[in-house]
The first five atom37 places (N, CA, C, CB, O) and aatype in JSON, in Angstrom:
{
  "aatype": [12, 2, 11, 15, 11, 6, 5, 9, 10, 0, 0, 4, 2, 0, 9, 4, 11, 2, 16, 10, 12, 6, 16, 10, 6, 9, 6, 13, 9, 3, 10, 16, 6, 3, 19, 10, 9, 0, 1, 12, 14, 19, 16, 14, 11, 19, 8, 5, 14, 3, 7, 19, 10, 8, 7, 7, 0, 15, 19, 0, 10, 0, 6, 15, 10, 7, 15, 0, 0, 0, 10, 19, 13, 10, 7, 11, 3, 2, 9, 12, 9, 1, 7, 10, 6, 9, 15, 0, 2, 8, 9, 11, 15, 9, 11, 3, 7, 13, 19, 18, 0, 11, 0, 16, 0, 10, 8, 11, 7, 1, 16, 16, 5, 10, 17, 5, 9, 1, 9, 6, 2, 6, 0, 0, 6, 10, 9, 15, 10, 19, 11, 10, 16, 16, 9, 16, 13, 18, 11],
  "atom_mask": [
    [1, 1, 1, 1, 1],
    [1, 1, 1, 1, 1],
    [1, 1, 1, 1, 1],
    [1, 1, 1, 1, 1],
    [1, 1, 1, 1, 1],
    [1, 1, 1, 1, 1],
    [1, 1, 1, 1, 1],
    [1, 1, 1, 1, 1],
    [1, 1, 1, 1, 1],
    [1, 1, 1, 1, 1],
    [1, 1, 1, 1, 1],
    [1, 1, 1, 1, 1],
    [1, 1, 1, 1, 1],
    [1, 1, 1, 1, 1],
    [1, 1, 1, 1, 1],
    [1, 1, 1, 1, 1],
    [1, 1, 1, 1, 1],
    [1, 1, 1, 1, 1],
    [1, 1, 1, 1, 1],
    [1, 1, 1, 1, 1],
    [1, 1, 1, 1, 1],
    [1, 1, 1, 1, 1],
    [1, 1, 1, 1, 1],
    [1, 1, 1, 1, 1],
    [1, 1, 1, 1, 1],
    [1, 1, 1, 1, 1],
    [1, 1, 1, 1, 1],
    [1, 1, 1, 1, 1],
    [1, 1, 1, 1, 1],
    [1, 1, 1, 1, 1],
    [1, 1, 1, 1, 1],
    [1, 1, 1, 1, 1],
    [1, 1, 1, 1, 1],
    [1, 1, 1, 1, 1],
    [1, 1, 1, 1, 1],
    [1, 1, 1, 1, 1],
    [1, 1, 1, 1, 1],
    [1, 1, 1, 1, 1],
    [1, 1, 1, 1, 1],
    [1, 1, 1, 1, 1],
    [1, 1, 1, 1, 1],
    [1, 1, 1, 1, 1],
    [1, 1, 1, 1, 1],
    [1, 1, 1, 1, 1],
    [1, 1, 1, 1, 1],
    [1, 1, 1, 1, 1],
    [1, 1, 1, 1, 1],
    [1, 1, 1, 1, 1],
    [1, 1, 1, 1, 1],
    [1, 1, 1, 1, 1],
    [1, 1, 1, 0, 1],
    [1, 1, 1, 1, 1],
    [1, 1, 1, 1, 1],
    [1, 1, 1, 1, 1],
    [1, 1, 1, 0, 1],
    [1, 1, 1, 0, 1],
    [1, 1, 1, 1, 1],
    [1, 1, 1, 1, 1],
    [1, 1, 1, 1, 1],
    [1, 1, 1, 1, 1],
    [1, 1, 1, 1, 1],
    [1, 1, 1, 1, 1],
    [1, 1, 1, 1, 1],
    [1, 1, 1, 1, 1],
    [1, 1, 1, 1, 1],
    [1, 1, 1, 0, 1],
    [1, 1, 1, 1, 1],
    [1, 1, 1, 1, 1],
    [1, 1, 1, 1, 1],
    [1, 1, 1, 1, 1],
    [1, 1, 1, 1, 1],
    [1, 1, 1, 1, 1],
    [1, 1, 1, 1, 1],
    [1, 1, 1, 1, 1],
    [1, 1, 1, 0, 1],
    [1, 1, 1, 1, 1],
    [1, 1, 1, 1, 1],
    [1, 1, 1, 1, 1],
    [1, 1, 1, 1, 1],
    [1, 1, 1, 1, 1],
    [1, 1, 1, 1, 1],
    [1, 1, 1, 1, 1],
    [1, 1, 1, 0, 1],
    [1, 1, 1, 1, 1],
    [1, 1, 1, 1, 1],
    [1, 1, 1, 1, 1],
    [1, 1, 1, 1, 1],
    [1, 1, 1, 1, 1],
    [1, 1, 1, 1, 1],
    [1, 1, 1, 1, 1],
    [1, 1, 1, 1, 1],
    [1, 1, 1, 1, 1],
    [1, 1, 1, 1, 1],
    [1, 1, 1, 1, 1],
    [1, 1, 1, 1, 1],
    [1, 1, 1, 1, 1],
    [1, 1, 1, 0, 1],
    [1, 1, 1, 1, 1],
    [1, 1, 1, 1, 1],
    [1, 1, 1, 1, 1],
    [1, 1, 1, 1, 1],
    [1, 1, 1, 1, 1],
    [1, 1, 1, 1, 1],
    [1, 1, 1, 1, 1],
    [1, 1, 1, 1, 1],
    [1, 1, 1, 1, 1],
    [1, 1, 1, 1, 1],
    [1, 1, 1, 1, 1],
    [1, 1, 1, 0, 1],
    [1, 1, 1, 1, 1],
    [1, 1, 1, 1, 1],
    [1, 1, 1, 1, 1],
    [1, 1, 1, 1, 1],
    [1, 1, 1, 1, 1],
    [1, 1, 1, 1, 1],
    [1, 1, 1, 1, 1],
    [1, 1, 1, 1, 1],
    [1, 1, 1, 1, 1],
    [1, 1, 1, 1, 1],
    [1, 1, 1, 1, 1],
    [1, 1, 1, 1, 1],
    [1, 1, 1, 1, 1],
    [1, 1, 1, 1, 1],
    [1, 1, 1, 1, 1],
    [1, 1, 1, 1, 1],
    [1, 1, 1, 1, 1],
    [1, 1, 1, 1, 1],
    [1, 1, 1, 1, 1],
    [1, 1, 1, 1, 1],
    [1, 1, 1, 1, 1],
    [1, 1, 1, 1, 1],
    [1, 1, 1, 1, 1],
    [1, 1, 1, 1, 1],
    [1, 1, 1, 1, 1],
    [1, 1, 1, 1, 1],
    [1, 1, 1, 1, 1],
    [1, 1, 1, 1, 1],
    [1, 1, 1, 1, 1],
    [1, 1, 1, 1, 1]
  ],
  "atom_positions": [
    [[0.95, -1.52, 0.0], [-0.41, 0.2, -0.33], [0.59, 1.23, 0.2], [-2.45, 0.39, 1.01], [1.11, 1.38, 1.31]],
    [[0.68, 1.97, -1.12], [1.56, 3.04, -0.99], [1.25, 4.5, -0.56], [2.07, 3.09, -2.09], [1.93, 5.47, -0.24]],
    [[-0.21, 4.2, -0.7], [-1.05, 5.5, -0.03], [-1.29, 5.58, 1.62], [-2.62, 5.47, -0.67], [-1.25, 4.56, 2.32]],
    [[-1.56, 6.93, 2.17], [-1.56, 6.51, 3.91], [-3.6, 5.62, 4.22], [-1.3, 8.83, 5.21], [-4.7, 5.76, 3.7]],
    [[-3.08, 4.9, 5.17], [-4.11, 4.67, 5.87], [-5.84, 5.33, 5.64], [-3.53, 5.04, 7.02], [-6.93, 4.86, 5.3]],
    [[-5.27, 6.73, 6.08], [-6.37, 8.05, 5.85], [-6.8, 7.9, 4.5], [-5.7, 9.68, 6.01], [-7.95, 7.56, 4.21]],
    [[-5.7, 8.21, 3.49], [-6.09, 8.38, 1.84], [-7.13, 6.98, 1.55], [-4.38, 8.29, 0.66], [-8.24, 7.22, 1.09]],
    [[-6.82, 5.81, 1.77], [-7.54, 4.58, 1.41], [-8.73, 4.87, 2.03], [-6.91, 3.2, 1.85], [-9.61, 5.01, 1.18]],
    [[-9.12, 5.01, 3.11], [-10.35, 4.95, 3.82], [-11.36, 6.38, 3.02], [-9.95, 5.12, 5.73], [-12.57, 6.22, 2.9]],
    [[-10.78, 7.52, 2.6], [-11.41, 8.59, 2.17], [-11.33, 7.84, 0.94], [-10.85, 10.07, 2.37], [-12.37, 7.22, 1.14]],
    [[-10.91, 7.38, -0.22], [-10.78, 6.66, -1.35], [-12.31, 5.85, -1.35], [-9.34, 5.67, -1.29], [-13.27, 6.17, -2.04]],
    [[-12.23, 4.65, -0.31], [-13.52, 3.6, 0.09], [-14.62, 4.43, 0.2], [-13.4, 2.73, 1.55], [-15.72, 3.96, -0.09]],
    [[-14.49, 5.8, 0.65], [-15.89, 6.22, 0.93], [-16.52, 6.95, 0.21], [-16.05, 6.75, 1.93], [-17.73, 7.11, 0.42]],
    [[-15.76, 7.7, -0.99], [-15.71, 8.07, -2.11], [-16.02, 7.69, -2.82], [-15.12, 8.26, -2.41], [-16.42, 8.42, -3.73]],
    [[-16.09, 5.98, -2.97], [-16.58, 5.49, -4.49], [-18.4, 5.0, -3.89], [-15.28, 3.71, -5.3], [-19.29, 4.48, -4.57]],
    [[-18.41, 5.32, -2.74], [-19.9, 5.18, -2.14], [-20.63, 5.96, -2.7], [-20.13, 5.42, -0.75], [-21.7, 5.46, -3.04]],
    [[-20.4, 7.71, -3.11], [-21.81, 8.11, -3.38], [-22.3, 7.85, -4.35], [-22.09, 9.2, -3.35], [-21.73, 7.54, -5.4]],
    [[-23.57, 7.94, -4.11], [-24.72, 7.7, -5.03], [-24.48, 6.29, -5.34], [-24.8, 8.66, -6.36], [-24.3, 5.93, -6.51]],
    [[-24.47, 5.31, -4.12], [-24.79, 4.08, -4.58], [-25.77, 3.54, -3.49], [-23.51, 3.22, -4.83], [-26.32, 4.27, -2.67]],
    [[-25.92, 2.33, -3.56], [-26.19, 1.36, -2.76], [-25.67, 1.6, -0.85], [-25.42, 0.15, -3.59], [-26.3, 1.64, 0.2]],
    [[-24.41, 1.71, -1.18], [-23.46, 1.48, -0.34], [-23.99, 3.04, 0.75], [-21.74, 1.37, -1.23], [-24.3, 2.85, 1.92]],
    [[-24.03, 4.31, 0.21], [-24.61, 5.35, 0.54], [-25.92, 5.5, 0.92], [-24.43, 5.97, -0.23], [-26.26, 6.2, 1.87]],
    [[-26.63, 4.89, 0.24], [-28.39, 4.42, 0.85], [-28.07, 3.36, 2.46], [-29.51, 2.97, -0.85], [-28.17, 4.02, 3.49]],
    [[-27.87, 2.49, 2.58], [-27.01, 1.72, 3.85], [-26.55, 2.65, 4.76], [-25.68, 0.89, 3.41], [-26.88, 2.7, 5.95]],
    [[-25.7, 3.46, 4.12], [-24.87, 4.52, 5.33], [-23.59, 3.59, 5.59], [-25.92, 4.85, 7.13], [-23.18, 3.48, 6.75]],
    [[-23.03, 2.99, 4.68], [-21.86, 2.16, 5.03], [-20.33, 3.3, 5.05], [-21.78, 0.77, 3.69], [-20.02, 4.07, 4.14]],
    [[-19.83, 3.15, 5.93], [-18.53, 4.04, 5.99], [-17.41, 3.14, 6.32], [-18.6, 5.23, 7.11], [-17.68, 2.31, 7.19]],
    [[-15.99, 3.1, 5.75], [-15.27, 2.36, 5.97], [-14.54, 3.22, 7.16], [-14.63, 1.89, 4.79], [-14.58, 4.45, 7.19]],
    [[-14.03, 2.61, 7.89], [-13.58, 3.23, 9.23], [-12.0, 2.64, 9.77], [-14.85, 2.81, 10.43], [-11.48, 2.93, 10.85]],
    [[-11.61, 2.03, 9.06], [-10.27, 1.41, 9.43], [-9.44, 0.35, 8.65], [-10.47, 0.85, 10.6], [-9.94, -0.39, 7.8]],
    [[-8.42, 0.34, 8.94], [-7.56, -0.29, 7.72], [-6.17, -0.6, 8.64], [-7.27, 0.95, 6.18], [-5.49, 0.28, 9.16]],
    [[-5.86, -2.39, 8.71], [-4.71, -2.55, 8.84], [-3.78, -3.11, 7.65], [-4.71, -3.21, 9.85], [-3.9, -2.83, 6.46]],
    [[-3.14, -3.68, 8.04], [-2.05, -5.05, 6.71], [-2.88, -5.59, 6.23], [-0.96, -6.48, 7.22], [-2.95, -5.56, 5.0]],
    [[-3.89, -6.33, 7.02], [-4.61, -7.47, 6.34], [-6.01, -7.49, 6.52], [-4.15, -8.72, 6.78], [-6.51, -8.6, 6.35]],
    [[-6.86, -6.49, 6.83], [-8.19, -6.38, 7.62], [-8.79, -4.9, 7.16], [-7.92, -6.48, 9.43], [-8.44, -3.88, 7.75]],
    [[-9.56, -4.89, 6.25], [-10.6, -3.56, 6.12], [-11.85, -3.74, 7.04], [-11.22, -3.36, 4.49], [-12.44, -4.81, 7.11]],
    [[-12.17, -2.75, 7.66], [-13.02, -2.34, 8.38], [-14.7, -1.41, 7.98], [-12.1, -1.71, 9.05], [-14.61, -0.25, 7.58]],
    [[-15.65, -1.84, 8.08], [-16.62, -0.67, 7.79], [-17.92, -1.09, 8.72], [-17.04, -0.51, 6.0], [-18.29, -2.19, 9.14]],
    [[-18.47, 0.29, 8.88], [-19.73, 0.15, 9.66], [-20.99, 0.68, 9.19], [-19.56, 0.71, 10.86], [-20.94, 1.52, 8.29]],
    [[-21.96, 0.37, 9.58], [-23.33, 0.73, 9.03], [-24.46, 0.97, 9.95], [-23.77, -0.3, 8.17], [-24.75, -0.01, 10.64]],
    [[-25.12, 1.94, 10.12], [-25.93, 1.94, 11.42], [-27.42, 1.31, 11.43], [-26.06, 3.4, 11.87], [-28.01, 1.35, 10.35]],
    [[-28.13, 0.68, 12.6], [-28.68, 0.02, 12.56], [-30.36, 0.51, 12.61], [-28.07, -0.69, 13.32], [-30.95, 0.2, 13.65]],
    [[-31.02, 1.12, 11.76], [-32.03, 1.89, 11.45], [-33.63, 1.02, 10.98], [-31.36, 2.79, 10.3], [-33.66, 0.07, 10.2]],
    [[-34.46, 1.41, 11.43], [-35.79, 1.31, 10.6], [-35.5, 1.05, 9.18], [-36.66, 2.64, 10.68], [-36.21, 0.21, 8.61]],
    [[-34.49, 1.7, 8.47], [-34.67, 1.63, 7.0], [-34.04, 0.13, 6.33], [-33.86, 3.01, 6.35], [-34.25, -0.32, 5.2]],
    [[-33.1, -0.53, 7.58], [-32.55, -1.26, 7.4], [-33.01, -2.61, 8.02], [-31.58, -0.79, 7.58], [-32.44, -3.7, 7.97]],
    [[-33.93, -2.32, 8.5], [-34.95, -3.44, 9.28], [-35.83, -4.24, 8.2], [-36.11, -2.61, 10.4], [-36.11, -3.89, 7.05]],
    [[-36.18, -5.35, 8.87], [-37.04, -6.25, 8.31], [-38.47, -6.09, 9.17], [-36.35, -7.74, 8.37], [-38.44, -5.74, 10.35]],
    [[-39.4, -6.29, 8.65], [-40.88, -5.93, 9.14], [-41.19, -5.71, 10.62], [-41.8, -7.03, 8.74], [-41.83, -4.85, 11.24]],
    [[-40.18, -7.31, 11.11], [-40.41, -7.26, 12.62], [-39.34, -6.38, 13.29], [-40.37, -8.74, 13.26], [-38.92, -6.78, 14.37]],
    [[-38.91, -5.36, 12.85], [-37.71, -4.45, 13.5], [-36.53, -4.88, 14.08], [0.0, 0.0, 0.0], [-35.95, -4.4, 15.05]],
    [[-36.1, -6.23, 13.09], [-35.04, -6.08, 13.46], [-33.57, -5.71, 11.85], [-35.01, -7.51, 14.43], [-33.83, -5.08, 10.83]],
    [[-32.56, -6.19, 12.12], [-31.84, -6.01, 10.7], [-32.06, -6.89, 9.97], [-30.51, -5.91, 10.63], [-32.03, -8.04, 10.41]],
    [[-32.39, -6.6, 8.4], [-32.62, -7.57, 7.69], [-31.53, -8.22, 7.1], [-33.4, -7.24, 6.9], [-30.68, -7.55, 6.52]],
    [[-31.41, -9.73, 7.17], [-30.21, -10.38, 6.43], [-29.7, -10.04, 4.91], [0.0, 0.0, 0.0], [-28.62, -10.36, 4.39]],
    [[-30.92, -9.24, 4.28], [-30.05, -8.7, 2.6], [-29.46, -7.06, 3.5], [0.0, 0.0, 0.0], [-29.46, -6.39, 2.47]],
    [[-29.2, -6.5, 4.11], [-28.49, -5.57, 4.44], [-27.22, -6.03, 5.11], [-29.24, -4.75, 5.14], [-26.13, -5.48, 4.91]],
    [[-27.42, -7.18, 6.01], [-26.17, -7.71, 5.9], [-25.21, -7.91, 5.3], [-26.15, -8.28, 5.99], [-24.02, -7.59, 5.43]],
    [[-25.96, -8.64, 4.38], [-25.23, -9.48, 3.12], [-24.43, -8.21, 2.36], [-26.56, -10.38, 1.87], [-23.25, -8.08, 2.06]],
    [[-25.79, -7.18, 2.13], [-25.0, -6.2, 1.01], [-23.39, -5.29, 1.96], [-26.55, -4.64, 0.36], [-22.41, -4.78, 1.4]],
    [[-23.54, -5.34, 2.76], [-22.3, -4.84, 3.86], [-21.36, -5.76, 3.56], [-22.61, -4.89, 5.58], [-20.32, -5.28, 3.1]],
    [[-21.42, -7.22, 3.71], [-20.5, -7.57, 3.47], [-19.72, -7.89, 2.24], [-20.61, -8.14, 4.0], [-18.5, -8.09, 2.26]],
    [[-20.59, -7.94, 0.99], [-20.3, -7.89, -0.39], [-19.45, -6.85, -0.49], [-21.44, -7.75, -1.28], [-18.31, -7.11, -0.87]],
    [[-19.87, -5.17, -0.1], [-19.03, -4.03, -0.66], [-17.97, -3.91, 0.51], [-19.95, -2.51, -0.97], [-17.12, -3.04, 0.31]],
    [[-17.83, -4.68, 1.82], [-16.97, -4.66, 2.64], [-15.73, -5.51, 1.72], [-17.54, -5.25, 4.04], [-14.58, -5.08, 1.62]],
    [[-16.18, -6.68, 1.12], [-15.4, -7.59, 0.99], [-14.68, -7.52, -0.52], [0.0, 0.0, 0.0], [-13.74, -8.25, -0.82]],
    [[-15.33, -6.38, -1.57], [-15.28, -6.31, -2.59], [-13.91, -5.2, -2.36], [-16.66, -6.05, -3.27], [-12.73, -5.25, -2.72]],
    [[-14.58, -4.39, -1.72], [-13.41, -2.91, -1.27], [-12.16, -3.39, -0.87], [-13.9, -1.87, 0.16], [-11.12, -3.03, -1.42]],
    [[-12.22, -4.28, 0.18], [-10.86, -5.17, 0.34], [-10.2, -5.81, -0.87], [-11.12, -6.35, 1.24], [-9.02, -5.46, -0.93]],
    [[-10.59, -6.74, -1.99], [-9.9, -7.05, -2.87], [-9.69, -5.73, -3.59], [-10.44, -8.12, -3.55], [-8.9, -6.0, -4.5]],
    [[-9.91, -4.85, -3.63], [-9.86, -3.63, -4.37], [-8.44, -2.88, -3.59], [-11.47, -2.72, -4.24], [-7.62, -2.37, -4.35]],
    [[-8.2, -2.83, -2.13], [-7.85, -2.01, -1.8], [-6.1, -3.53, -1.65], [-8.96, -1.03, -0.55], [-5.03, -3.33, -2.23]],
    [[-6.29, -4.39, -1.07], [-5.22, -5.33, -0.96], [-4.69, -5.68, -2.27], [-5.63, -6.52, -0.27], [-3.51, -5.95, -2.1]],
    [[-5.01, -5.81, -3.56], [-4.43, -6.13, -4.89], [-4.12, -5.22, -4.93], [-4.97, -6.58, -5.98], [-3.02, -5.45, -5.44]],
    [[-4.16, -3.72, -4.76], [-3.06, -2.68, -4.65], [-2.92, -2.26, -6.33], [0.0, 0.0, 0.0], [-2.0, -1.53, -6.7]],
    [[-3.87, -2.77, -7.24], [-3.69, -2.41, -8.77], [-4.8, -1.14, -8.75], [-4.12, -3.89, -10.02], [-5.49, -0.92, -7.75]],
    [[-4.9, -0.24, -10.14], [-5.38, 0.55, -10.31], [-6.45, 0.0, -11.34], [-4.54, 1.47, -10.5], [-7.63, 0.35, -11.33]],
    [[-5.85, -1.01, -12.33], [-6.59, -1.35, -13.16], [-7.31, -2.6, -13.28], [-6.05, -1.16, -13.97], [-6.94, -3.48, -14.06]],
    [[-8.41, -2.73, -12.49], [-8.82, -3.79, -12.21], [-10.44, -3.31, -11.55], [-7.69, -4.55, -11.29], [-10.7, -2.26, -10.96]],
    [[-11.2, -4.22, -11.81], [-12.38, -3.99, -11.5], [-12.92, -5.57, -10.77], [-13.14, -3.41, -12.88], [-12.79, -6.68, -11.29]],
    [[-13.57, -5.24, -9.38], [-13.72, -6.69, -8.66], [-15.32, -6.6, -8.61], [-12.86, -6.89, -6.92], [-16.02, -5.58, -8.61]],
    [[-15.72, -7.99, -8.55], [-17.05, -8.7, -8.55], [-17.52, -9.87, -7.49], [-17.11, -9.3, -9.84], [-16.81, -10.84, -7.22]],
    [[-18.5, -9.69, -7.08], [-18.92, -11.01, -6.46], [-18.75, -12.15, -7.3], [0.0, 0.0, 0.0], [-18.89, -12.02, -8.52]],
    [[-18.43, -13.4, -6.71], [-18.71, -14.76, -7.4], [-19.95, -15.08, -6.5], [-17.37, -16.01, -7.35], [-21.12, -14.9, -6.87]],
    [[-19.62, -15.49, -5.46], [-20.51, -16.35, -4.67], [-20.57, -15.65, -2.87], [-19.76, -18.11, -4.81], [-19.66, -15.54, -2.05]],
    [[-21.54, -15.4, -2.81], [-21.96, -15.18, -1.1], [-22.48, -16.19, -0.11], [-23.06, -14.21, -0.98], [-23.43, -16.8, -0.61]],
    [[-22.25, -16.54, 0.95], [-23.03, -17.24, 1.73], [-22.83, -16.66, 2.89], [-22.85, -18.56, 1.74], [-21.73, -16.23, 3.26]],
    [[-24.24, -16.59, 3.77], [-24.09, -15.97, 5.0], [-24.89, -16.67, 6.13], [-24.49, -14.56, 4.86], [-25.88, -17.38, 5.95]],
    [[-24.46, -16.45, 7.04], [-25.08, -17.4, 8.67], [-25.24, -15.85, 9.62], [-23.34, -18.96, 9.72], [-24.51, -14.97, 10.07]],
    [[-26.64, -16.19, 9.59], [-27.18, -14.87, 10.34], [-27.42, -15.48, 11.82], [-28.75, -14.15, 9.6], [-28.19, -16.43, 11.94]],
    [[-26.68, -14.88, 13.08], [-26.59, -15.45, 14.23], [-27.29, -15.17, 15.1], [-25.69, -15.41, 14.64], [-27.99, -15.94, 15.75]],
    [[-27.14, -13.61, 15.28], [-28.04, -12.86, 16.03], [-29.09, -11.6, 15.37], [-27.14, -12.32, 17.03], [-29.04, -11.1, 14.25]],
    [[-30.08, -11.28, 16.54], [-30.72, -10.3, 15.75], [-29.89, -8.87, 16.8], [-32.78, -10.53, 15.72], [-29.11, -8.93, 17.75]],
    [[-30.53, -7.69, 16.08], [-29.83, -6.8, 16.22], [-31.1, -5.03, 15.78], [-28.36, -7.32, 15.16], [-31.37, -4.75, 14.61]],
    [[-31.45, -4.45, 16.58], [-32.5, -3.63, 16.21], [-32.43, -1.99, 16.27], [-33.51, -4.06, 17.01], [-33.23, -1.15, 15.86]],
    [[-30.87, -1.83, 17.08], [-30.71, -0.71, 16.51], [-29.07, -0.36, 16.93], [-31.89, 0.32, 17.0], [-28.48, -1.31, 17.45]],
    [[-28.41, 0.71, 16.79], [-27.0, 1.09, 17.12], [-25.88, 0.88, 15.99], [0.0, 0.0, 0.0], [-26.08, 1.49, 14.94]],
    [[-24.86, 0.19, 16.07], [-24.1, -0.06, 14.56], [-24.02, -1.34, 14.65], [-22.56, 0.6, 14.21], [-24.13, -2.02, 15.67]],
    [[-23.75, -1.84, 13.03], [-22.82, -3.47, 13.17], [-21.57, -2.75, 12.34], [-23.7, -5.34, 12.1], [-21.56, -1.73, 11.65]],
    [[-20.56, -3.64, 12.67], [-19.17, -3.52, 12.37], [-18.86, -4.76, 11.42], [-18.28, -3.49, 13.74], [-19.21, -5.93, 11.57]],
    [[-18.21, -4.28, 10.55], [-17.78, -5.72, 9.35], [-16.73, -5.64, 9.08], [-18.4, -5.92, 7.9], [-16.25, -4.82, 8.29]],
    [[-16.09, -6.6, 9.77], [-14.24, -7.05, 9.34], [-14.03, -8.14, 8.21], [-13.33, -7.88, 10.81], [-14.44, -9.3, 8.16]],
    [[-13.25, -7.39, 7.33], [-13.13, -8.92, 6.08], [-11.85, -8.88, 6.01], [-13.84, -8.87, 4.26], [-11.21, -7.84, 5.8]],
    [[-11.34, -10.01, 6.19], [-9.99, -10.48, 6.06], [-10.03, -12.1, 4.83], [-9.42, -10.86, 7.94], [-10.69, -13.1, 4.56]],
    [[-8.83, -11.35, 4.48], [-8.61, -12.8, 3.2], [-8.02, -13.9, 3.61], [-7.63, -12.54, 1.89], [-6.88, -13.85, 4.07]],
    [[-8.73, -15.09, 3.5], [-8.55, -16.15, 3.28], [-7.76, -16.86, 1.96], [-9.62, -16.41, 3.46], [-7.45, -18.04, 2.05]],
    [[-7.47, -16.19, 0.87], [-6.99, -16.45, -0.19], [-6.62, -14.94, -1.03], [-7.98, -17.42, -0.81], [-7.43, -14.01, -0.99]],
    [[-5.87, -14.88, -1.46], [-5.85, -13.54, -2.39], [-5.11, -13.73, -3.35], [-5.38, -12.29, -1.82], [-3.97, -13.29, -3.27]],
    [[-5.5, -14.42, -4.49], [-5.04, -14.59, -6.07], [-5.64, -13.93, -6.68], [0.0, 0.0, 0.0], [-6.74, -13.39, -6.56]],
    [[-4.76, -13.96, -7.53], [-4.52, -12.66, -8.92], [-5.85, -12.65, -9.38], [-3.32, -13.07, -10.47], [-6.29, -11.56, -9.74]],
    [[-6.66, -13.74, -9.45], [-8.11, -13.81, -10.18], [-9.22, -13.79, -8.97], [-8.29, -15.35, -11.2], [-10.03, -12.87, -8.85]],
    [[-9.16, -14.67, -8.3], [-10.03, -15.2, -7.24], [-9.48, -14.53, -5.67], [-9.94, -17.0, -7.3], [-8.32, -14.48, -5.24]],
    [[-10.56, -14.14, -5.14], [-9.73, -13.98, -3.8], [-11.22, -14.6, -2.62], [-9.04, -11.8, -3.51], [-12.38, -14.44, -3.01]],
    [[-11.0, -15.13, -1.53], [-11.9, -15.54, -0.61], [-11.9, -14.58, 0.57], [-11.62, -16.91, -0.21], [-10.87, -13.93, 0.75]],
    [[-12.93, -14.4, 1.41], [-12.73, -13.16, 2.1], [-13.72, -14.17, 3.15], [-13.24, -11.37, 1.32], [-14.47, -15.11, 2.86]],
    [[-13.39, -13.55, 4.45], [-14.45, -14.28, 5.29], [-14.76, -12.7, 6.57], [-13.58, -16.2, 6.18], [-13.94, -12.14, 7.3]],
    [[-16.11, -12.45, 6.38], [-16.44, -11.02, 6.76], [-16.88, -11.44, 8.12], [-17.6, -10.14, 5.8], [-17.31, -12.58, 8.01]],
    [[-16.95, -11.11, 9.09], [-17.51, -11.19, 10.8], [-18.57, -9.58, 10.78], [-15.66, -11.04, 12.35], [-18.1, -8.45, 10.61]],
    [[-19.32, -9.74, 10.89], [-20.38, -8.54, 11.43], [-20.6, -8.94, 13.01], [-22.1, -8.54, 10.47], [-20.8, -9.99, 13.62]],
    [[-20.45, -7.55, 13.35], [-20.29, -7.59, 15.19], [-21.36, -6.44, 15.74], [-18.37, -7.03, 15.85], [-21.7, -5.44, 15.12]],
    [[-21.59, -6.65, 16.44], [-22.81, -5.73, 17.1], [-21.33, -4.45, 17.79], [-24.19, -6.96, 18.8], [-20.13, -4.51, 17.51]],
    [[-22.06, -3.4, 18.75], [-21.46, -2.38, 19.56], [-20.18, -3.84, 20.6], [-23.11, -1.25, 20.72], [-18.98, -4.0, 20.82]],
    [[-21.21, -4.39, 20.83], [-20.57, -5.44, 22.34], [-19.33, -6.45, 21.72], [-22.12, -6.81, 23.14], [-18.55, -7.1, 22.41]],
    [[-19.38, -6.4, 20.38], [-18.13, -7.11, 19.69], [-19.1, -8.94, 19.81], [-16.1, -6.83, 20.96], [-18.6, -10.07, 19.8]],
    [[-20.42, -8.57, 19.89], [-20.97, -10.28, 19.86], [-21.2, -10.7, 18.03], [-22.97, -10.44, 20.92], [-21.47, -9.84, 17.19]],
    [[-21.06, -11.79, 17.79], [-21.24, -11.73, 16.05], [-22.61, -12.06, 15.71], [-20.25, -12.88, 15.15], [-23.14, -12.96, 16.36]],
    [[-23.28, -11.46, 14.79], [-24.43, -10.95, 14.15], [-24.56, -11.67, 12.8], [-24.35, -9.41, 14.0], [-25.62, -12.05, 12.31]],
    [[-23.62, -11.77, 12.38], [-23.54, -12.67, 10.74], [-21.87, -12.94, 10.95], [-24.04, -11.43, 8.82], [-20.96, -12.38, 11.56]],
    [[-22.06, -14.22, 10.01], [-20.71, -14.68, 9.58], [-20.81, -15.12, 7.79], [-20.27, -16.13, 10.66], [-21.5, -15.99, 7.26]],
    [[-19.67, -13.99, 7.07], [-20.48, -14.11, 5.87], [-18.86, -14.56, 5.02], [-21.56, -12.41, 5.31], [-17.78, -14.1, 5.38]],
    [[-19.05, -15.54, 3.87], [-18.09, -16.07, 2.97], [-18.24, -15.28, 1.62], [-18.3, -17.64, 2.79], [-19.34, -15.08, 1.1]],
    [[-17.3, -14.94, 1.2], [-17.48, -14.13, -0.07], [-16.27, -14.27, -0.92], [-17.73, -12.6, 0.23], [-15.09, -14.2, -0.57]],
    [[-16.78, -14.49, -2.11], [-15.52, -15.3, -3.41], [-15.52, -13.77, -4.31], [-16.39, -17.26, -4.78], [-16.44, -12.98, -4.52]],
    [[-14.74, -13.75, -4.53], [-14.61, -12.2, -5.64], [-13.65, -12.55, -6.68], [-13.89, -10.59, -4.81], [-12.52, -13.02, -6.55]],
    [[-14.35, -12.2, -7.84], [-13.01, -12.24, -9.36], [-12.75, -10.97, -9.48], [-13.51, -12.81, -11.17], [-13.43, -10.05, -9.02]],
    [[-11.75, -10.9, -10.12], [-10.68, -9.49, -10.12], [-10.62, -9.77, -11.92], [-8.63, -9.66, -8.93], [-10.14, -10.8, -12.4]],
    [[-11.23, -8.6, -12.78], [-11.1, -8.59, -14.14], [-10.25, -7.27, -14.34], [-12.54, -8.65, -14.89], [-10.67, -6.26, -13.79]],
    [[-9.31, -7.21, -14.95], [-8.02, -6.69, -15.17], [-8.94, -5.82, -16.69], [-6.43, -8.14, -15.4], [-9.69, -6.3, -17.54]],
    [[-8.39, -4.3, -16.47], [-8.87, -3.51, -17.57], [-8.13, -3.58, -18.81], [-8.93, -2.18, -17.2], [-8.49, -2.92, -19.79]]
  ]
}
């Protein structure tokens, strides 16, 4: 990573403008050598009818984060990332506050990548565990 942590997070947040990520208020908040972290507020706009976080919103958070992580950690400007397969286990419900998603690479290949995304509440309790396979297209 040639850019600073702040520059990378700012770039990740900038590409969210006018997208689903902006609608869901996903914000990239931290980065380490091998982990990208984002958060999303849990409000009625991401609830299912019975008032808890919709699993689809969790999956959208996970795919957005995993795809951004692939872009960041591959460190190339001439690529596009797409999700190939996603699988989620929803463990615990949440009604309000924030969920924090942490993407960690299980495999960082040149063409395909495998990500584990842990989604936790503010007390670090597991809400969802997601596995995402991404593919890289070279422009």
